[in-house]
C-alpha positions in Angstrom: -107.6 46.0 24.5 -105.0 45.7 27.3 -104.4 48.3 30.0 -101.2 48.0 31.9 -101.7 50.0 35.1 -99.2 51.7 37.4 -96.0 50.3 36.0 -92.5 51.9 36.1 -92.1 52.3 32.4 -88.7 52.0 30.6 -87.2 55.4 30.0 -89.1 56.9 33.0 -89.0 54.3 35.7 -89.0 56.9 38.5 -92.8 57.4 38.2 -95.8 55.2 37.6 -97.5 55.2 34.2 -100.2 53.4 32.3 -99.9 51.9 28.8 -103.0 51.2 26.7 -102.8 48.6 23.9 -105.2 48.2 21.1 -105.1 46.2 17.8 -101.5 45.0 18.6 -100.2 48.6 19.0 -99.4 50.9 21.8 -102.0 53.7 21.6 -101.4 55.7 24.8 -98.8 56.1 27.5 -99.8 58.4 30.4 -100.9 58.5 34.0 -104.4 57.5 35.2 -105.8 56.0 32.0 -109.4 55.2 32.7 -110.3 51.5 32.4 -113.4 50.2 30.6 -115.3 47.0 30.8 -113.8 45.6 27.6 -110.2 46.0 28.8 -107.9 43.3 30.0 -106.2 44.8 33.0 -102.5 44.0 33.8 -101.6 45.2 37.3 -98.0 46.4 37.1 -97.9 48.1 40.5 -94.3 48.0 41.7 -93.1 46.3 38.4 -91.0 47.3 35.5 -92.7 47.7 32.1 -90.1 47.5 29.2 -89.9 46.6 25.6 -90.1 42.9 24.9 -86.6 41.4 24.8 -85.0 40.7 21.4 -82.7 37.7 21.4 -80.6 37.8 18.3 -79.0 34.4 18.8 -81.0 31.2 19.4 -81.0 27.7 18.1 -84.5 26.3 17.8 -83.3 23.1 16.0 -86.2 23.2 13.6 -86.2 21.6 11.0 -84.3 18.4 11.6 -83.6 18.2 15.4 -87.1 18.7 16.8 -86.4 16.2 19.6 -84.1 18.9 21.1 -86.4 21.8 20.5 -88.9 23.1 17.9 -90.2 26.5 16.9 -93.2 26.2 19.2 -91.4 25.0 22.3 -88.6 27.4 21.8 -91.0 30.3 21.4 -92.8 29.2 24.6 -89.5 29.3 26.4 -88.8 32.7 25.0 -92.2 34.1 26.1 -91.5 32.8 29.6 -88.3 34.7 29.6 -89.8 38.0 28.5 -88.5 37.6 24.9 -90.9 38.7 22.1 -88.5 38.4 19.1 -86.0 35.6 18.5 -83.5 35.2 15.6 -82.9 31.5 14.8 -79.5 30.4 13.6 -79.3 28.3 10.4 -77.6 25.1 11.7 -80.6 23.0 11.2 -81.1 19.9 9.0 -81.4 20.8 6.2 -79.3 23.9 6.8 -81.2 27.2 6.3 -79.3 27.9 3.1 -82.1 28.0 0.6 -85.5 29.7 0.2 -87.4 26.5 0.8 -86.0 26.1 4.3 -86.4 29.7 5.1 -90.1 29.6 3.9 -90.7 26.5 6.1 -89.4 28.4 9.2 -91.3 31.5 8.5 -94.6 29.7 7.8 -94.3 27.5 10.9 -93.4 30.6 13.0 -96.7 32.3 12.0 -98.4 30.2 14.7 -95.8 30.8 17.4 -96.7 33.0 20.4 -93.8 35.3 19.7 -91.9 36.6 16.6 -89.5 34.0 15.3 -87.2 35.2 12.5 -84.5 33.4 10.5 -80.9 33.9 9.8 -79.7 32.6 6.4 -76.5 30.6 6.1 -73.5 32.4 4.7 -72.2 29.3 2.9 -74.0 26.4 1.4 -74.5 23.7 4.0 -72.4 25.9 6.3 -69.5 24.2 4.7 -67.4 27.4 4.6 -66.8 27.3 0.9 -69.5 28.2 -1.6 -71.6 31.3 -0.8 -75.3 31.0 -0.6 -77.6 33.1 -2.9 -78.0 35.8 -0.2 -80.2 38.0 -2.5 -82.7 35.1 -2.8 -82.5 34.5 0.9 -83.2 38.2 1.7 -86.1 38.1 -0.7 -87.3 35.0 1.1 -87.4 36.7 4.5 -84.1 36.4 6.3 -83.0 39.1 8.6 -79.2 38.6 8.6 -76.6 36.0 7.6 -74.5 33.7 9.8 -72.8 30.3 9.8 -72.9 30.2 13.6 -71.9 26.8 14.8 -69.2 26.8 12.2 -66.6 29.4 11.8 -65.7 30.3 8.2 -62.0 29.4 8.0 -61.2 30.9 4.6 -60.5 34.6 4.7 -61.1 34.8 1.0 -64.6 33.3 1.4 -65.4 35.6 4.3 -64.2 38.6 2.3 -66.5 37.7 -0.6 -69.3 37.1 1.8 -68.9 40.5 3.3 -68.8 42.2 -0.1 -72.0 40.4 -1.1 -73.7 41.2 2.3 -72.7 44.9 2.0 -74.3 45.2 -1.4 -77.5 43.7 -0.1 -77.5 45.7 3.2 -77.3 42.5 5.3 -75.4 42.0 8.5 -73.1 39.0 9.0 -73.0 37.5 12.5 -69.6 35.8 12.9 -68.7 32.8 15.0 -65.0 33.4 15.6 -62.8 30.4 16.2 -59.8 28.9 14.4 -60.9 25.3 13.8 -57.4 23.9 13.8 -56.8 25.2 17.3 -60.1 24.2 18.9 -61.0 20.9 17.3 -63.8 19.4 19.4 -62.3 20.3 22.8 -64.8 21.0 25.5 -63.1 23.4 28.0 -60.9 26.5 28.0 -57.2 25.9 27.7 -55.9 26.7 31.2 -56.0 25.6 34.8 -59.1 23.5 34.4 -58.0 21.7 31.2 -54.7 20.9 33.0 -56.5 19.6 36.1 -58.7 17.4 33.9 -55.7 16.5 31.7 -57.6 17.2 28.5 -56.8 19.4 25.6 -58.4 22.9 25.8 -59.7 25.6 23.4 -57.2 28.4 23.6 -58.4 32.0 23.9 -56.2 33.0 21.0 -58.3 30.8 18.7 -61.2 33.2 19.2 -59.2 36.4 19.3 -57.3 35.8 16.0 -60.6 35.3 14.1 -62.2 38.3 15.8 -59.3 40.4 14.6 -59.5 38.8 11.1 -63.2 39.4 10.6 -62.9 43.0 11.9 -60.0 43.7 9.5 -62.1 42.3 6.6 -65.1 44.4 7.7 -62.8 47.5 7.7 -61.5 46.7 4.2 -64.9 45.9 2.7 -66.9 48.5 4.7 -69.3 45.8 5.6 -71.3 45.5 8.8 -70.1 42.7 11.0 -71.4 41.4 14.3 -69.2 39.3 16.6 -71.2 36.6 18.3 -70.8 35.2 21.9 -67.7 37.2 22.9 -65.9 35.4 25.7 -62.3 36.7 26.2 -60.7 39.9 27.5 -58.6 40.3 24.4 -61.6 40.0 22.1 -63.3 42.8 24.0 -60.2 45.0 23.6 -59.9 44.3 19.9 -63.6 45.3 19.4 -63.2 48.4 21.5 -60.2 49.6 19.4 -62.1 48.8 16.1 -65.1 50.8 17.2 -62.9 53.7 18.0 -61.4 53.5 14.6 -64.8 53.6 12.9 -65.2 50.0 11.9 -68.8 48.9 11.5 -68.6 46.3 14.2 -71.1 45.3 16.8 -70.9 42.4 19.3 -72.8 40.3 21.8 -72.0 38.2 24.8 -74.2 35.8 26.8 -75.1 35.5 30.5 -72.8 32.5 31.0 -69.8 34.6 30.1 -70.4 37.1 32.8 -71.9 34.7 35.3 -69.6 31.7 35.3 -65.9 30.8 35.0 -64.2 27.7 33.7 -64.2 26.3 37.2 -67.9 25.4 36.6 -66.8 22.6 34.4 -65.1 20.9 37.4 -68.5 21.0 39.2 -70.9 20.2 36.4 -69.0 18.6 33.6 -70.9 18.5 30.3 -73.7 20.8 31.5 -71.0 23.6 31.6 -69.7 22.7 28.2 -70.4 25.6 25.8 -68.8 26.9 22.6 -66.8 29.1 23.0 -66.0 27.7 26.5 -66.4 29.4 29.8 -63.2 31.4 30.5 -61.3 32.8 33.5 -62.3 35.4 36.2 -60.2 37.9 34.3 -62.2 37.4 31.2 -65.5 37.6 33.1 -64.5 41.0 34.5 -63.5 42.2 31.0 -66.8 41.1 29.6 -68.6 43.1 32.3 -66.5 46.1 31.6 -67.2 45.8 27.9 -71.0 45.8 28.6 -70.6 48.8 31.0 -68.6 51.0 28.5 -70.6 50.1 25.4 -68.0 48.0 23.7 -70.4 45.0 23.8 -73.8 46.1 22.4 -76.0 43.1 23.1 -76.8 40.4 25.6 -78.1 37.3 23.8 -78.5 33.8 25.0 -77.1 31.4 22.3 -79.9 29.2 23.5 -78.7 25.7 22.5 -81.0 22.9 23.6 -79.8 19.2 23.7 -81.4 16.1 25.0 -80.6 14.7 28.4 -79.0 11.7 26.9 -76.7 13.8 24.8 -75.6 15.9 27.8 -75.1 12.8 30.0 -72.1 11.9 27.7 -68.6 12.6 28.9 -67.1 16.1 28.6 -65.2 15.0 25.5 -68.2 13.5 23.8 -71.2 15.7 24.8 -72.3 18.4 22.5 -71.6 22.1 23.4 -74.4 24.4 24.4 -76.8 25.4 27.2 -80.3 26.7 27.2 -80.8 30.3 28.3 -84.1 31.9 27.3 -85.9 31.3 30.6 -83.0 32.5 32.8 -81.3 35.3 30.7 -83.1 38.3 32.2 -82.8 37.0 35.8 -79.1 36.2 35.3 -78.5 39.7 33.9 -80.4 41.4 36.7 -78.7 39.2 39.4 -75.1 39.7 38.1 -75.2 43.2 36.7 -78.1 45.2 38.2 -78.1 43.9 41.7 -74.3 44.3 41.8 -74.6 47.9 40.7 -72.7 47.5 37.4 -75.7 48.5 35.2 -79.0 50.2 35.7 -82.3 48.9 34.4 -82.4 51.2 31.4 -78.9 50.1 30.4 -79.9 46.4 30.7 -83.0 46.9 28.6 -80.9 48.7 26.0 -78.6 45.7 25.8 -81.4 43.1 25.7 -84.0 44.9 23.5 -83.1 48.3 22.1 -79.7 47.5 20.6 -80.5 44.1 19.0 -83.5 45.6 17.4 -81.5 48.6 16.1 -78.7 46.4 14.8 -81.0 44.1 12.9 -83.3 46.9 11.7 -86.4 45.5 13.4 -89.5 47.4 14.4 -89.0 46.4 18.1 -87.3 47.5 21.2 -89.3 50.6 21.9 -92.3 51.8 24.0 -93.8 54.6 22.0 -97.1 55.4 20.5 -97.9 53.3 17.4 -95.1 50.9 18.2 -95.9 47.1 18.2 -97.2 46.1 21.6 -94.3 43.8 22.4 -93.8 44.3 26.2 -92.3 42.5 29.2 -93.5 43.2 32.7 -91.1 42.0 35.4 -90.2 42.3 39.1 -86.5 43.1 39.2 -86.2 42.0 42.8 -88.2 38.8 43.2 -86.0 35.9 44.2 -86.6 32.4 42.7 -84.8 29.1 42.3 -84.1 27.8 38.8 -86.0 24.5 38.3 -85.3 23.2 34.8 -88.0 20.6 35.1 -90.6 23.4 34.9 -89.1 25.0 31.8 -91.2 25.5 28.7 -88.2 24.4 26.6 -88.0 20.7 25.7 -84.4 20.8 27.0 -83.0 20.9 30.5 -79.3 21.5 29.8 -78.5 24.4 32.1 -75.8 24.7 34.7 -77.9 27.2 36.6 -80.4 24.6 37.9 -80.9 24.9 41.7 -79.4 28.4 41.7 -81.2 31.3 43.4 -81.7 34.3 41.0 -83.3 37.7 41.4 -85.7 39.1 38.7 -89.0 37.4 37.7 -91.0 37.9 34.5 -94.6 38.4 35.3 -96.2 39.1 31.9 -95.0 38.9 28.3 -97.2 40.6 25.7 -96.5 40.1 22.0 -98.4 42.0 19.3 -100.9 43.0 21.9 -101.6 39.5 23.2 -100.6 38.2 26.6 -98.5 35.2 25.7 -97.1 34.5 29.2 -98.3 35.1 32.7 -96.4 34.0 35.8 -98.5 31.9 38.1 -98.1 32.3 41.9 
C-alpha cells in the first residue's frame, strides 16, 4: 500500500488531499487518511499530484535499433519524466506491421516499469502502398495505426486505410508531409535555410497534407489524429475542421512551442527534427492552439539517436530529439510559468486527452482507477544534464538549459517506479 500525503491533487489543487493506493488501484482520496505500519508514505507536501502522463508518440527503436534505445531504457526515461503510459511508433526493424512483431513488443513490455503499448503500421513495411491486416493487428494488441516517420503519399491508399480503420474503431495518427517537397532536408525553408545556403522543408509541405487527411477523414467519417503539428496554417486548418465537426484531433511537441528555427544556427544537427523547427510566428500560433483547445495533446516524439549519428552534418544527420525526461518541465517553463496555461489545463493536454483519444484506462485520479500517478514540484529549477538521462540517447538541444518543474515520484500500477534523489 502507498499513501500519498498532503498533495495538491489534480482537479482540486487549492487544497491538500491524501491518496491511498492498494493492489494497483486508487482506493481513497480524502483529507487526513491515517497511516499504518505497512504503508509506504510519499510526502507530497507542497507538490502537485496528478495522473501519470500519457505520451502517445514515442520511438523506442525496439526491435532492430536497440543501440539507440530499447523498451526498457525508453520506459526508464519515461518514468523519470512522469510518464506512465507510452505509445510506440512502428518504424522499427522489422516494421511493426504484423502480429509477430506486435507480440514481441507487448511481451517485452510486460517487464518494463511503465505501460508500453504499440501502434501498428498502416501500410506493409511503411511503404505507403499495401495496407496491413489491421483487424489482425487489433486482435494482436495494437492501440492505433500510424506510419509515422513516413507520410502516406497516396490519397487513394490513405482513403482506404481510413475506411478500414473506421470499420475497426481504430484511430490513424498521421505524419503529414509531402515527400517531394521535403526530401531529406534538415531545416525549415526560410531565413535560416537561406543563411546556411541549404534547401529547406517548406511549411506548405505539412499544411497541404494536413488539409488532405482532414478532408479524407470528413469524407470517410473516420477518426484522424494529426501528429507533431508545427505551423500556424496547420493549426488554422485543424481549428476550422473541428468547428465543422470533422473527427480530428492533434498534437504538438515541446520543441514546437519552445524553440524556433534559429536554434539550428546555434546547435546544428541537435536541433534537426522532422517536421523542422519553425518561426516565432508559428510558435505563437502553436501556443494559441493549445490555449484554445485546437491542439488536444502535448506529446514528445521522443526520437533517440546515437552520438555518432548526431555528430554528422546537418544534411546527413538523422532527424529527431529525445524528450521524455524534459517534456513536463519544458511545458511548465514555457506555458505555466508564462501564464498561458494553468496546471489543470497542462495535465489535460499531457494525460487526460491522450488517454481519452486512445480509449485508455488512464489519465484520471478517481476511486478504482489504475494508480498511475506523477508527483511533481512545478516551481523547482534544475539544469538539463543529458549525461544523467535514463535514456540511452543524449540528442537534445536543451542540454545546459535551466528549466522549472521537477518530477519527484512516478507511480505506475501502484508501484513507485521513479523517485528523484536530492
